[in-house]
PDB file of N, CA, C, O and CB in Angstrom:
ATOM      1  N   MET A   1     -11.181   5.003   2.007  1.00  0.00           N
ATOM      2  CA  MET A   1      -9.887   5.106   1.484  1.00  0.00           C
ATOM      3  C   MET A   1      -9.438   3.754   0.857  1.00  0.00           C
ATOM      4  O   MET A   1      -9.778   2.683   1.360  1.00  0.00           O
ATOM      5  CB  MET A   1      -8.944   5.560   2.572  1.00  0.00           C
ATOM      6  N   LEU A   2      -8.694   3.837  -0.213  1.00  0.00           N
ATOM      7  CA  LEU A   2      -8.359   2.628  -0.846  1.00  0.00           C
ATOM      8  C   LEU A   2      -7.085   2.012  -0.186  1.00  0.00           C
ATOM      9  O   LEU A   2      -6.052   2.682  -0.169  1.00  0.00           O
ATOM     10  CB  LEU A   2      -8.165   2.872  -2.341  1.00  0.00           C
ATOM     11  N   LEU A   3      -7.120   0.806   0.337  1.00  0.00           N
ATOM     12  CA  LEU A   3      -5.951   0.256   0.922  1.00  0.00           C
ATOM     13  C   LEU A   3      -5.540  -1.037   0.180  1.00  0.00           C
ATOM     14  O   LEU A   3      -6.120  -2.106   0.373  1.00  0.00           O
ATOM     15  CB  LEU A   3      -6.187  -0.003   2.403  1.00  0.00           C
ATOM     16  N   SER A   4      -4.557  -0.890  -0.637  1.00  0.00           N
ATOM     17  CA  SER A   4      -4.072  -2.101  -1.436  1.00  0.00           C
ATOM     18  C   SER A   4      -2.645  -1.695  -1.830  1.00  0.00           C
ATOM     19  O   SER A   4      -2.224  -0.538  -1.839  1.00  0.00           O
ATOM     20  CB  SER A   4      -5.035  -2.457  -2.799  1.00  0.00           C
ATOM     21  N   ASP A   5      -1.924  -2.851  -2.170  1.00  0.00           N
ATOM     22  CA  ASP A   5      -0.607  -2.795  -2.605  1.00  0.00           C
ATOM     23  C   ASP A   5      -0.466  -3.104  -4.022  1.00  0.00           C
ATOM     24  O   ASP A   5       0.662  -3.312  -4.469  1.00  0.00           O
ATOM     25  CB  ASP A   5       0.189  -3.648  -1.844  1.00  0.00           C
ATOM     26  N   GLU A   6      -1.535  -3.159  -4.806  1.00  0.00           N
ATOM     27  CA  GLU A   6      -1.545  -3.537  -6.261  1.00  0.00           C
ATOM     28  C   GLU A   6      -2.071  -2.228  -6.966  1.00  0.00           C
ATOM     29  O   GLU A   6      -2.968  -1.517  -6.512  1.00  0.00           O
ATOM     30  CB  GLU A   6      -2.531  -4.902  -6.584  1.00  0.00           C
ATOM     31  N   TYR A   7      -1.374  -2.009  -8.157  1.00  0.00           N
ATOM     32  CA  TYR A   7      -1.742  -0.903  -9.001  1.00  0.00           C
ATOM     33  C   TYR A   7      -2.159  -1.392 -10.392  1.00  0.00           C
ATOM     34  O   TYR A   7      -1.770  -2.451 -10.883  1.00  0.00           O
ATOM     35  CB  TYR A   7      -0.589   0.082  -9.102  1.00  0.00           C
ATOM     36  N   LEU A   8      -2.970  -0.538 -10.968  1.00  0.00           N
ATOM     37  CA  LEU A   8      -3.432  -0.845 -12.297  1.00  0.00           C
ATOM     38  C   LEU A   8      -2.694   0.099 -13.234  1.00  0.00           C
ATOM     39  O   LEU A   8      -2.515   1.255 -12.851  1.00  0.00           O
ATOM     40  CB  LEU A   8      -4.991  -0.707 -12.425  1.00  0.00           C
ATOM     41  N   GLY A   9      -2.267  -0.270 -14.379  1.00  0.00           N
ATOM     42  CA  GLY A   9      -1.639   0.593 -15.338  1.00  0.00           C
ATOM     43  C   GLY A   9      -2.356   0.519 -16.699  1.00  0.00           C
ATOM     44  O   GLY A   9      -2.614  -0.526 -17.297  1.00  0.00           O
ATOM     45  N   ILE A  10      -2.637   1.739 -17.099  1.00  0.00           N
ATOM     46  CA  ILE A  10      -3.344   1.810 -18.360  1.00  0.00           C
ATOM     47  C   ILE A  10      -2.715   2.857 -19.289  1.00  0.00           C
ATOM     48  O   ILE A  10      -2.463   3.967 -18.820  1.00  0.00           O
ATOM     49  CB  ILE A  10      -4.817   2.128 -18.116  1.00  0.00           C
ATOM     50  N   MET A  11      -2.442   2.580 -20.588  1.00  0.00           N
ATOM     51  CA  MET A  11      -1.883   3.444 -21.531  1.00  0.00           C
ATOM     52  C   MET A  11      -2.731   3.308 -22.814  1.00  0.00           C
ATOM     53  O   MET A  11      -3.122   2.230 -23.262  1.00  0.00           O
ATOM     54  CB  MET A  11      -0.386   3.124 -21.756  1.00  0.00           C
ATOM     55  N   THR A  12      -2.956   4.429 -23.314  1.00  0.00           N
ATOM     56  CA  THR A  12      -3.701   4.539 -24.587  1.00  0.00           C
ATOM     57  C   THR A  12      -3.410   5.728 -25.424  1.00  0.00           C
ATOM     58  O   THR A  12      -3.202   6.790 -24.837  1.00  0.00           O
ATOM     59  CB  THR A  12      -5.110   4.538 -24.324  1.00  0.00           C
ATOM     60  N   PRO A  13      -3.366   5.686 -26.825  1.00  0.00           N
ATOM     61  CA  PRO A  13      -3.097   6.873 -27.630  1.00  0.00           C
ATOM     62  C   PRO A  13      -4.386   7.691 -27.725  1.00  0.00           C
ATOM     63  O   PRO A  13      -4.373   8.773 -28.314  1.00  0.00           O
ATOM     64  CB  PRO A  13      -2.565   6.484 -29.057  1.00  0.00           C
ATOM     65  N   ASN A  14      -5.563   7.178 -27.130  1.00  0.00           N
ATOM     66  CA  ASN A  14      -6.888   7.873 -27.287  1.00  0.00           C
ATOM     67  C   ASN A  14      -7.195   8.464 -26.003  1.00  0.00           C
ATOM     68  O   ASN A  14      -6.332   9.121 -25.422  1.00  0.00           O
ATOM     69  CB  ASN A  14      -8.048   6.928 -27.739  1.00  0.00           C
ATOM     70  N   SER A  15      -8.461   8.275 -25.455  1.00  0.00           N
ATOM     71  CA  SER A  15      -8.910   8.845 -24.293  1.00  0.00           C
ATOM     72  C   SER A  15      -9.297   7.745 -23.234  1.00  0.00           C
ATOM     73  O   SER A  15      -9.612   6.592 -23.528  1.00  0.00           O
ATOM     74  CB  SER A  15     -10.052   9.749 -24.621  1.00  0.00           C
ATOM     75  N   ILE A  16      -9.228   8.254 -21.980  1.00  0.00           N
ATOM     76  CA  ILE A  16      -9.708   7.412 -20.870  1.00  0.00           C
ATOM     77  C   ILE A  16     -10.951   8.199 -20.215  1.00  0.00           C
ATOM     78  O   ILE A  16     -10.855   9.386 -19.902  1.00  0.00           O
ATOM     79  CB  ILE A  16      -8.479   7.129 -19.763  1.00  0.00           C
ATOM     80  N   ASN A  17     -12.058   7.489 -20.044  1.00  0.00           N
ATOM     81  CA  ASN A  17     -13.187   8.104 -19.608  1.00  0.00           C
ATOM     82  C   ASN A  17     -13.705   7.396 -18.335  1.00  0.00           C
ATOM     83  O   ASN A  17     -14.214   6.281 -18.448  1.00  0.00           O
ATOM     84  CB  ASN A  17     -14.183   8.131 -20.700  1.00  0.00           C
ATOM     85  N   PHE A  18     -13.602   7.975 -17.167  1.00  0.00           N
ATOM     86  CA  PHE A  18     -13.980   7.417 -15.906  1.00  0.00           C
ATOM     87  C   PHE A  18     -15.436   7.893 -15.819  1.00  0.00           C
ATOM     88  O   PHE A  18     -15.712   9.087 -15.700  1.00  0.00           O
ATOM     89  CB  PHE A  18     -13.030   7.892 -14.659  1.00  0.00           C
ATOM     90  N   ASN A  19     -16.363   6.915 -15.881  1.00  0.00           N
ATOM     91  CA  ASN A  19     -17.858   7.309 -15.691  1.00  0.00           C
ATOM     92  C   ASN A  19     -18.659   6.599 -14.758  1.00  0.00           C
ATOM     93  O   ASN A  19     -19.887   6.650 -14.837  1.00  0.00           O
ATOM     94  CB  ASN A  19     -18.566   7.192 -16.890  1.00  0.00           C
ATOM     95  N   GLU A  20     -18.013   5.869 -13.787  1.00  0.00           N
ATOM     96  CA  GLU A  20     -18.721   5.080 -12.771  1.00  0.00           C
ATOM     97  C   GLU A  20     -18.732   5.995 -11.492  1.00  0.00           C
ATOM     98  O   GLU A  20     -17.842   6.830 -11.332  1.00  0.00           O
ATOM     99  CB  GLU A  20     -17.987   3.616 -12.503  1.00  0.00           C
ATOM    100  N   ALA A  21     -19.689   5.839 -10.637  1.00  0.00           N
ATOM    101  CA  ALA A  21     -19.815   6.577  -9.412  1.00  0.00           C
ATOM    102  C   ALA A  21     -19.216   5.816  -8.325  1.00  0.00           C
ATOM    103  O   ALA A  21     -19.189   4.586  -8.338  1.00  0.00           O
ATOM    104  CB  ALA A  21     -21.221   6.900  -9.102  1.00  0.00           C
ATOM    105  N   ASN A  22     -18.720   6.546  -7.354  1.00  0.00           N
ATOM    106  CA  ASN A  22     -18.271   6.080  -6.063  1.00  0.00           C
ATOM    107  C   ASN A  22     -17.114   4.947  -6.251  1.00  0.00           C
ATOM    108  O   ASN A  22     -17.298   3.877  -5.670  1.00  0.00           O
ATOM    109  CB  ASN A  22     -19.544   5.509  -5.247  1.00  0.00           C
ATOM    110  N   ILE A  23     -16.066   5.100  -6.940  1.00  0.00           N
ATOM    111  CA  ILE A  23     -15.085   4.119  -7.078  1.00  0.00           C
ATOM    112  C   ILE A  23     -13.901   4.802  -6.548  1.00  0.00           C
ATOM    113  O   ILE A  23     -13.729   6.020  -6.584  1.00  0.00           O
ATOM    114  CB  ILE A  23     -14.919   3.592  -8.511  1.00  0.00           C
ATOM    115  N   ASP A  24     -13.022   3.856  -6.008  1.00  0.00           N
ATOM    116  CA  ASP A  24     -11.553   4.106  -5.599  1.00  0.00           C
ATOM    117  C   ASP A  24     -10.786   3.342  -6.492  1.00  0.00           C
ATOM    118  O   ASP A  24     -11.008   2.141  -6.644  1.00  0.00           O
ATOM    119  CB  ASP A  24     -11.185   3.714  -4.118  1.00  0.00           C
ATOM    120  N   VAL A  25      -9.774   4.028  -7.181  1.00  0.00           N
ATOM    121  CA  VAL A  25      -8.891   3.291  -8.029  1.00  0.00           C
ATOM    122  C   VAL A  25      -7.473   3.779  -7.779  1.00  0.00           C
ATOM    123  O   VAL A  25      -7.245   4.962  -7.529  1.00  0.00           O
ATOM    124  CB  VAL A  25      -9.289   3.437  -9.506  1.00  0.00           C
ATOM    125  N   MET A  26      -6.539   2.866  -7.848  1.00  0.00           N
ATOM    126  CA  MET A  26      -5.125   3.148  -7.595  1.00  0.00           C
ATOM    127  C   MET A  26      -4.413   2.720  -8.836  1.00  0.00           C
ATOM    128  O   MET A  26      -4.573   1.581  -9.274  1.00  0.00           O
ATOM    129  CB  MET A  26      -4.566   2.413  -6.311  1.00  0.00           C
ATOM    130  N   GLY A  27      -3.588   3.642  -9.453  1.00  0.00           N
ATOM    131  CA  GLY A  27      -2.837   3.120 -10.655  1.00  0.00           C
ATOM    132  C   GLY A  27      -2.207   4.296 -11.421  1.00  0.00           C
ATOM    133  O   GLY A  27      -2.255   5.457 -11.016  1.00  0.00           O
ATOM    134  N   VAL A  28      -1.690   3.955 -12.412  1.00  0.00           N
ATOM    135  CA  VAL A  28      -0.955   4.795 -13.436  1.00  0.00           C
ATOM    136  C   VAL A  28      -1.731   4.961 -14.620  1.00  0.00           C
ATOM    137  O   VAL A  28      -1.990   3.902 -15.192  1.00  0.00           O
ATOM    138  CB  VAL A  28       0.363   4.212 -13.827  1.00  0.00           C
ATOM    139  N   PHE A  29      -2.200   6.069 -15.177  1.00  0.00           N
ATOM    140  CA  PHE A  29      -3.102   6.206 -16.270  1.00  0.00           C
ATOM    141  C   PHE A  29      -2.416   7.221 -17.232  1.00  0.00           C
ATOM    142  O   PHE A  29      -2.076   8.328 -16.816  1.00  0.00           O
ATOM    143  CB  PHE A  29      -4.556   6.677 -15.781  1.00  0.00           C
ATOM    144  N   TYR A  30      -2.227   6.858 -18.451  1.00  0.00           N
ATOM    145  CA  TYR A  30      -1.667   7.734 -19.456  1.00  0.00           C
ATOM    146  C   TYR A  30      -2.677   7.655 -20.703  1.00  0.00           C
ATOM    147  O   TYR A  30      -2.890   6.587 -21.277  1.00  0.00           O
ATOM    148  CB  TYR A  30      -0.120   7.276 -19.843  1.00  0.00           C
ATOM    149  N   ALA A  31      -3.264   8.822 -21.065  1.00  0.00           N
ATOM    150  CA  ALA A  31      -4.126   8.882 -22.289  1.00  0.00           C
ATOM    151  C   ALA A  31      -3.557  10.112 -23.080  1.00  0.00           C
ATOM    152  O   ALA A  31      -3.529  11.244 -22.597  1.00  0.00           O
ATOM    153  CB  ALA A  31      -5.772   9.054 -21.919  1.00  0.00           C
ATOM    154  N   GLU A  32      -3.127   9.810 -24.277  1.00  0.00           N
ATOM    155  CA  GLU A  32      -2.467  10.913 -25.044  1.00  0.00           C
ATOM    156  C   GLU A  32      -3.586  12.023 -25.404  1.00  0.00           C
ATOM    157  O   GLU A  32      -3.315  13.218 -25.286  1.00  0.00           O
ATOM    158  CB  GLU A  32      -1.752  10.301 -26.430  1.00  0.00           C
ATOM    159  N   THR A  33      -4.776  11.610 -25.820  1.00  0.00           N
ATOM    160  CA  THR A  33      -5.774  12.535 -26.192  1.00  0.00           C
ATOM    161  C   THR A  33      -6.460  13.189 -24.971  1.00  0.00           C
ATOM    162  O   THR A  33      -6.401  14.418 -24.939  1.00  0.00           O
ATOM    163  CB  THR A  33      -6.770  11.849 -27.052  1.00  0.00           C
ATOM    164  N   SER A  34      -7.084  12.576 -23.988  1.00  0.00           N
ATOM    165  CA  SER A  34      -7.745  13.176 -22.849  1.00  0.00           C
ATOM    166  C   SER A  34      -8.024  12.225 -21.771  1.00  0.00           C
ATOM    167  O   SER A  34      -8.086  11.017 -21.999  1.00  0.00           O
ATOM    168  CB  SER A  34      -8.977  13.801 -23.248  1.00  0.00           C
ATOM    169  N   VAL A  35      -8.201  12.741 -20.566  1.00  0.00           N
ATOM    170  CA  VAL A  35      -8.775  11.927 -19.474  1.00  0.00           C
ATOM    171  C   VAL A  35      -9.976  12.754 -18.949  1.00  0.00           C
ATOM    172  O   VAL A  35      -9.873  13.929 -18.598  1.00  0.00           O
ATOM    173  CB  VAL A  35      -7.677  11.607 -18.290  1.00  0.00           C
ATOM    174  N   ILE A  36     -11.051  12.080 -18.929  1.00  0.00           N
ATOM    175  CA  ILE A  36     -12.417  12.631 -18.587  1.00  0.00           C
ATOM    176  C   ILE A  36     -12.927  11.853 -17.306  1.00  0.00           C
ATOM    177  O   ILE A  36     -13.086  10.633 -17.285  1.00  0.00           O
ATOM    178  CB  ILE A  36     -13.484  12.444 -19.869  1.00  0.00           C
ATOM    179  N   VAL A  37     -13.166  12.711 -16.227  1.00  0.00           N
ATOM    180  CA  VAL A  37     -13.704  12.172 -14.989  1.00  0.00           C
ATOM    181  C   VAL A  37     -15.101  12.782 -14.846  1.00  0.00           C
ATOM    182  O   VAL A  37     -15.244  14.003 -14.778  1.00  0.00           O
ATOM    183  CB  VAL A  37     -12.768  12.498 -13.732  1.00  0.00           C
ATOM    184  N   GLN A  38     -16.121  11.936 -14.802  1.00  0.00           N
ATOM    185  CA  GLN A  38     -17.463  12.374 -14.812  1.00  0.00           C
ATOM    186  C   GLN A  38     -18.144  12.383 -13.427  1.00  0.00           C
ATOM    187  O   GLN A  38     -19.121  13.094 -13.193  1.00  0.00           O
ATOM    188  CB  GLN A  38     -18.212  11.531 -15.734  1.00  0.00           C
ATOM    189  N   LYS A  39     -17.614  11.609 -12.574  1.00  0.00           N
ATOM    190  CA  LYS A  39     -18.270  11.332 -11.245  1.00  0.00           C
ATOM    191  C   LYS A  39     -17.429  11.708  -9.973  1.00  0.00           C
ATOM    192  O   LYS A  39     -16.238  11.975 -10.133  1.00  0.00           O
ATOM    193  CB  LYS A  39     -18.601   9.835 -11.170  1.00  0.00           C
ATOM    194  N   THR A  40     -17.929  11.739  -8.844  1.00  0.00           N
ATOM    195  CA  THR A  40     -17.182  11.943  -7.643  1.00  0.00           C
ATOM    196  C   THR A  40     -16.528  10.542  -7.173  1.00  0.00           C
ATOM    197  O   THR A  40     -17.151   9.641  -6.611  1.00  0.00           O
ATOM    198  CB  THR A  40     -18.149  12.564  -6.527  1.00  0.00           C
ATOM    199  N   ASP A  41     -15.294  10.528  -7.472  1.00  0.00           N
ATOM    200  CA  ASP A  41     -14.438   9.298  -7.222  1.00  0.00           C
ATOM    201  C   ASP A  41     -13.176   9.630  -6.507  1.00  0.00           C
ATOM    202  O   ASP A  41     -12.896  10.802  -6.252  1.00  0.00           O
ATOM    203  CB  ASP A  41     -14.074   8.593  -8.537  1.00  0.00           C
ATOM    204  N   GLU A  42     -12.420   8.658  -6.181  1.00  0.00           N
ATOM    205  CA  GLU A  42     -11.015   8.937  -5.593  1.00  0.00           C
ATOM    206  C   GLU A  42     -10.028   8.204  -6.482  1.00  0.00           C
ATOM    207  O   GLU A  42     -10.246   7.044  -6.831  1.00  0.00           O
ATOM    208  CB  GLU A  42     -10.858   8.425  -4.018  1.00  0.00           C
ATOM    209  N   TYR A  43      -8.985   8.847  -6.836  1.00  0.00           N
ATOM    210  CA  TYR A  43      -7.879   8.340  -7.701  1.00  0.00           C
ATOM    211  C   TYR A  43      -6.599   8.521  -6.982  1.00  0.00           C
ATOM    212  O   TYR A  43      -6.311   9.600  -6.462  1.00  0.00           O
ATOM    213  CB  TYR A  43      -7.821   9.063  -9.076  1.00  0.00           C
ATOM    214  N   HIS A  44      -5.765   7.405  -6.938  1.00  0.00           N
ATOM    215  CA  HIS A  44      -4.424   7.483  -6.222  1.00  0.00           C
ATOM    216  C   HIS A  44      -3.516   6.976  -7.215  1.00  0.00           C
ATOM    217  O   HIS A  44      -3.757   5.926  -7.811  1.00  0.00           O
ATOM    218  CB  HIS A  44      -4.320   6.645  -4.842  1.00  0.00           C
ATOM    219  N   GLY A  45      -2.363   7.746  -7.451  1.00  0.00           N
ATOM    220  CA  GLY A  45      -1.354   7.424  -8.413  1.00  0.00           C
ATOM    221  C   GLY A  45      -0.864   8.544  -9.262  1.00  0.00           C
ATOM    222  O   GLY A  45      -0.529   9.616  -8.759  1.00  0.00           O
ATOM    223  N   SER A  46      -0.812   8.296 -10.638  1.00  0.00           N
ATOM    224  CA  SER A  46      -0.592   9.339 -11.460  1.00  0.00           C
ATOM    225  C   SER A  46      -1.487   9.280 -12.744  1.00  0.00           C
ATOM    226  O   SER A  46      -1.811   8.214 -13.267  1.00  0.00           O
ATOM    227  CB  SER A  46       0.826   9.369 -11.771  1.00  0.00           C
ATOM    228  N   ILE A  47      -1.847  10.465 -13.190  1.00  0.00           N
ATOM    229  CA  ILE A  47      -2.786  10.622 -14.375  1.00  0.00           C
ATOM    230  C   ILE A  47      -1.952  11.549 -15.269  1.00  0.00           C
ATOM    231  O   ILE A  47      -1.511  12.612 -14.832  1.00  0.00           O
ATOM    232  CB  ILE A  47      -4.328  11.275 -13.981  1.00  0.00           C
ATOM    233  N   VAL A  48      -1.742  11.134 -16.529  1.00  0.00           N
ATOM    234  CA  VAL A  48      -1.015  11.975 -17.442  1.00  0.00           C
ATOM    235  C   VAL A  48      -1.772  11.958 -18.736  1.00  0.00           C
ATOM    236  O   VAL A  48      -2.190  10.909 -19.225  1.00  0.00           O
ATOM    237  CB  VAL A  48       0.450  11.511 -17.624  1.00  0.00           C
ATOM    238  N   SER A  49      -1.945  13.162 -19.293  1.00  0.00           N
ATOM    239  CA  SER A  49      -2.686  13.395 -20.470  1.00  0.00           C
ATOM    240  C   SER A  49      -2.411  14.737 -21.012  1.00  0.00           C
ATOM    241  O   SER A  49      -1.861  15.555 -20.273  1.00  0.00           O
ATOM    242  CB  SER A  49      -4.104  13.225 -20.228  1.00  0.00           C
ATOM    243  N   ASN A  50      -2.751  15.078 -22.298  1.00  0.00           N
ATOM    244  CA  ASN A  50      -2.629  16.300 -23.119  1.00  0.00           C
ATOM    245  C   ASN A  50      -3.843  17.271 -22.537  1.00  0.00           C
ATOM    246  O   ASN A  50      -3.708  18.488 -22.411  1.00  0.00           O
ATOM    247  CB  ASN A  50      -2.781  15.929 -24.834  1.00  0.00           C
ATOM    248  N   TYR A  51      -4.980  16.584 -22.223  1.00  0.00           N
ATOM    249  CA  TYR A  51      -6.167  17.330 -21.939  1.00  0.00           C
ATOM    250  C   TYR A  51      -6.871  16.659 -20.631  1.00  0.00           C
ATOM    251  O   TYR A  51      -7.023  15.441 -20.539  1.00  0.00           O
ATOM    252  CB  TYR A  51      -7.140  17.328 -23.254  1.00  0.00           C
ATOM    253  N   PHE A  52      -7.263  17.537 -19.679  1.00  0.00           N
ATOM    254  CA  PHE A  52      -7.972  16.925 -18.576  1.00  0.00           C
ATOM    255  C   PHE A  52      -9.346  17.579 -18.525  1.00  0.00           C
ATOM    256  O   PHE A  52      -9.443  18.784 -18.760  1.00  0.00           O
ATOM    257  CB  PHE A  52      -7.192  17.086 -17.217  1.00  0.00           C
ATOM    258  N   ASN A  53     -10.476  16.796 -18.210  1.00  0.00           N
ATOM    259  CA  ASN A  53     -11.827  17.261 -17.981  1.00  0.00           C
ATOM    260  C   ASN A  53     -12.221  16.723 -16.627  1.00  0.00           C
ATOM    261  O   ASN A  53     -12.560  15.542 -16.557  1.00  0.00           O
ATOM    262  CB  ASN A  53     -12.820  16.803 -19.113  1.00  0.00           C
ATOM    263  N   MET A  54     -12.210  17.443 -15.593  1.00  0.00           N
ATOM    264  CA  MET A  54     -12.517  16.866 -14.272  1.00  0.00           C
ATOM    265  C   MET A  54     -14.049  17.086 -13.953  1.00  0.00           C
ATOM    266  O   MET A  54     -14.413  16.870 -12.797  1.00  0.00           O
ATOM    267  CB  MET A  54     -11.588  17.542 -13.141  1.00  0.00           C
ATOM    268  N   GLY A  55     -14.974  17.499 -14.894  1.00  0.00           N
ATOM    269  CA  GLY A  55     -16.323  17.596 -14.781  1.00  0.00           C
ATOM    270  C   GLY A  55     -16.732  18.580 -13.626  1.00  0.00           C
ATOM    271  O   GLY A  55     -15.976  19.452 -13.199  1.00  0.00           O
ATOM    272  N   THR A  56     -17.936  18.364 -13.188  1.00  0.00           N
ATOM    273  CA  THR A  56     -18.373  19.318 -12.184  1.00  0.00           C
ATOM    274  C   THR A  56     -18.650  18.569 -10.756  1.00  0.00           C
ATOM    275  O   THR A  56     -19.031  19.202  -9.771  1.00  0.00           O
ATOM    276  CB  THR A  56     -19.704  20.063 -12.730  1.00  0.00           C
ATOM    277  N   ASN A  57     -18.426  17.181 -10.742  1.00  0.00           N
ATOM    278  CA  ASN A  57     -18.582  16.489  -9.521  1.00  0.00           C
ATOM    279  C   ASN A  57     -17.414  16.412  -8.493  1.00  0.00           C
ATOM    280  O   ASN A  57     -17.516  15.721  -7.480  1.00  0.00           O
ATOM    281  CB  ASN A  57     -18.941  15.214  -9.861  1.00  0.00           C
ATOM    282  N   VAL A  58     -16.303  17.143  -8.783  1.00  0.00           N
ATOM    283  CA  VAL A  58     -15.233  17.291  -7.932  1.00  0.00           C
ATOM    284  C   VAL A  58     -14.622  16.045  -7.426  1.00  0.00           C
ATOM    285  O   VAL A  58     -14.788  15.733  -6.247  1.00  0.00           O
ATOM    286  CB  VAL A  58     -15.617  18.061  -6.893  1.00  0.00           C
ATOM    287  N   PRO A  59     -13.868  15.246  -8.296  1.00  0.00           N
ATOM    288  CA  PRO A  59     -13.248  14.054  -7.938  1.00  0.00           C
ATOM    289  C   PRO A  59     -12.081  14.396  -7.028  1.00  0.00           C
ATOM    290  O   PRO A  59     -11.632  15.542  -6.992  1.00  0.00           O
ATOM    291  CB  PRO A  59     -12.822  13.276  -9.160  1.00  0.00           C
ATOM    292  N   SER A  60     -11.594  13.413  -6.297  1.00  0.00           N
ATOM    293  CA  SER A  60     -10.272  13.510  -5.504  1.00  0.00           C
ATOM    294  C   SER A  60      -9.257  12.839  -6.222  1.00  0.00           C
ATOM    295  O   SER A  60      -9.423  11.678  -6.597  1.00  0.00           O
ATOM    296  CB  SER A  60     -10.339  12.905  -4.092  1.00  0.00           C
ATOM    297  N   ILE A  61      -8.090  13.552  -6.473  1.00  0.00           N
ATOM    298  CA  ILE A  61      -7.023  12.890  -7.133  1.00  0.00           C
ATOM    299  C   ILE A  61      -5.773  13.175  -6.211  1.00  0.00           C
ATOM    300  O   ILE A  61      -5.365  14.301  -5.931  1.00  0.00           O
ATOM    301  CB  ILE A  61      -6.847  13.414  -8.665  1.00  0.00           C
ATOM    302  N   TYR A  62      -5.256  12.043  -5.805  1.00  0.00           N
ATOM    303  CA  TYR A  62      -3.946  12.062  -4.912  1.00  0.00           C
ATOM    304  C   TYR A  62      -2.707  11.548  -5.763  1.00  0.00           C
ATOM    305  O   TYR A  62      -2.539  10.357  -6.021  1.00  0.00           O
ATOM    306  CB  TYR A  62      -4.130  11.055  -3.538  1.00  0.00           C
ATOM    307  N   GLN A  63      -1.866  12.554  -6.169  1.00  0.00           N
ATOM    308  CA  GLN A  63      -0.693  12.275  -6.885  1.00  0.00           C
ATOM    309  C   GLN A  63       0.312  11.419  -5.934  1.00  0.00           C
ATOM    310  O   GLN A  63       0.667  11.849  -4.837  1.00  0.00           O
ATOM    311  CB  GLN A  63      -0.059  13.650  -7.384  1.00  0.00           C
ATOM    312  N   VAL A  64       0.678  10.342  -6.384  1.00  0.00           N
ATOM    313  CA  VAL A  64       1.691   9.523  -5.732  1.00  0.00           C
ATOM    314  C   VAL A  64       2.959   9.582  -6.478  1.00  0.00           C
ATOM    315  O   VAL A  64       3.075   8.907  -7.501  1.00  0.00           O
ATOM    316  CB  VAL A  64       1.248   8.104  -5.600  1.00  0.00           C
ATOM    317  N   HIS A  65       3.956  10.357  -6.044  1.00  0.00           N
ATOM    318  CA  HIS A  65       5.188  10.495  -6.790  1.00  0.00           C
ATOM    319  C   HIS A  65       6.070   9.322  -6.726  1.00  0.00           C
ATOM    320  O   HIS A  65       6.903   9.191  -7.623  1.00  0.00           O
ATOM    321  CB  HIS A  65       5.916  11.637  -6.335  1.00  0.00           C
ATOM    322  N   ASP A  66       5.997   8.420  -5.750  1.00  0.00           N
ATOM    323  CA  ASP A  66       6.742   7.337  -5.519  1.00  0.00           C
ATOM    324  C   ASP A  66       6.018   6.025  -5.983  1.00  0.00           C
ATOM    325  O   ASP A  66       6.219   4.981  -5.361  1.00  0.00           O
ATOM    326  CB  ASP A  66       7.088   7.329  -4.111  1.00  0.00           C
ATOM    327  N   THR A  67       5.183   6.063  -7.061  1.00  0.00           N
ATOM    328  CA  THR A  67       4.345   5.047  -7.444  1.00  0.00           C
ATOM    329  C   THR A  67       5.234   3.877  -8.020  1.00  0.00           C
ATOM    330  O   THR A  67       4.911   2.724  -7.734  1.00  0.00           O
ATOM    331  CB  THR A  67       3.308   5.581  -8.446  1.00  0.00           C
ATOM    332  N   VAL A  68       6.160   4.073  -8.688  1.00  0.00           N
ATOM    333  CA  VAL A  68       7.038   3.144  -9.223  1.00  0.00           C
ATOM    334  C   VAL A  68       7.607   2.067  -8.211  1.00  0.00           C
ATOM    335  O   VAL A  68       7.799   0.891  -8.520  1.00  0.00           O
ATOM    336  CB  VAL A  68       8.114   3.894  -9.831  1.00  0.00           C
ATOM    337  N   ASN A  69       7.853   2.616  -6.957  1.00  0.00           N
ATOM    338  CA  ASN A  69       8.332   1.633  -5.965  1.00  0.00           C
ATOM    339  C   ASN A  69       7.436   0.818  -5.260  1.00  0.00           C
ATOM    340  O   ASN A  69       7.807  -0.068  -4.490  1.00  0.00           O
ATOM    341  CB  ASN A  69       9.023   2.229  -5.042  1.00  0.00           C
ATOM    342  N   HIS A  70       6.054   1.141  -5.544  1.00  0.00           N
ATOM    343  CA  HIS A  70       5.000   0.305  -4.940  1.00  0.00           C
ATOM    344  C   HIS A  70       4.269  -0.541  -5.930  1.00  0.00           C
ATOM    345  O   HIS A  70       3.256  -1.143  -5.573  1.00  0.00           O
ATOM    346  CB  HIS A  70       4.016   1.152  -4.225  1.00  0.00           C
ATOM    347  N   MET A  71       4.708  -0.622  -7.120  1.00  0.00           N
ATOM    348  CA  MET A  71       4.060  -1.481  -8.207  1.00  0.00           C
ATOM    349  C   MET A  71       4.708  -2.819  -8.120  1.00  0.00           C
ATOM    350  O   MET A  71       5.893  -2.956  -7.814  1.00  0.00           O
ATOM    351  CB  MET A  71       4.232  -0.867  -9.701  1.00  0.00           C
ATOM    352  N   GLN A  72       3.865  -3.847  -8.409  1.00  0.00           N
ATOM    353  CA  GLN A  72       4.226  -5.238  -8.345  1.00  0.00           C
ATOM    354  C   GLN A  72       4.037  -5.882  -9.708  1.00  0.00           C
ATOM    355  O   GLN A  72       3.001  -5.668 -10.337  1.00  0.00           O
ATOM    356  CB  GLN A  72       3.403  -5.959  -7.283  1.00  0.00           C
ATOM    357  N   GLU A  73       4.947  -6.622 -10.164  1.00  0.00           N
ATOM    358  CA  GLU A  73       4.820  -7.426 -11.408  1.00  0.00           C
ATOM    359  C   GLU A  73       3.796  -8.600 -11.249  1.00  0.00           C
ATOM    360  O   GLU A  73       3.998  -9.481 -10.414  1.00  0.00           O
ATOM    361  CB  GLU A  73       6.227  -8.003 -11.807  1.00  0.00           C
ATOM    362  N   VAL A  74       2.698  -8.600 -12.058  1.00  0.00           N
ATOM    363  CA  VAL A  74       1.754  -9.644 -11.931  1.00  0.00           C
ATOM    364  C   VAL A  74       1.994 -10.705 -13.081  1.00  0.00           C
ATOM    365  O   VAL A  74       1.278 -11.704 -13.160  1.00  0.00           O
ATOM    366  CB  VAL A  74       0.309  -9.049 -11.967  1.00  0.00           C
TER     367      VAL A  74
END
């Protein structure tokens, strides 16, 4: 499990493609076109897009509704 108090924020008008295996990532991700997850990974935070492709490797996605209260300014 990912234990951290720091988040990553990514916004793009295009696509986000997660294609690395065995990663734990915590953040807020917005991709207007699509979000593609190709491996078995763990995601904590929020993922927003018009289209999702979660592949066949069954990633774990944990929606964190209170994300904004846990983000730090860097």
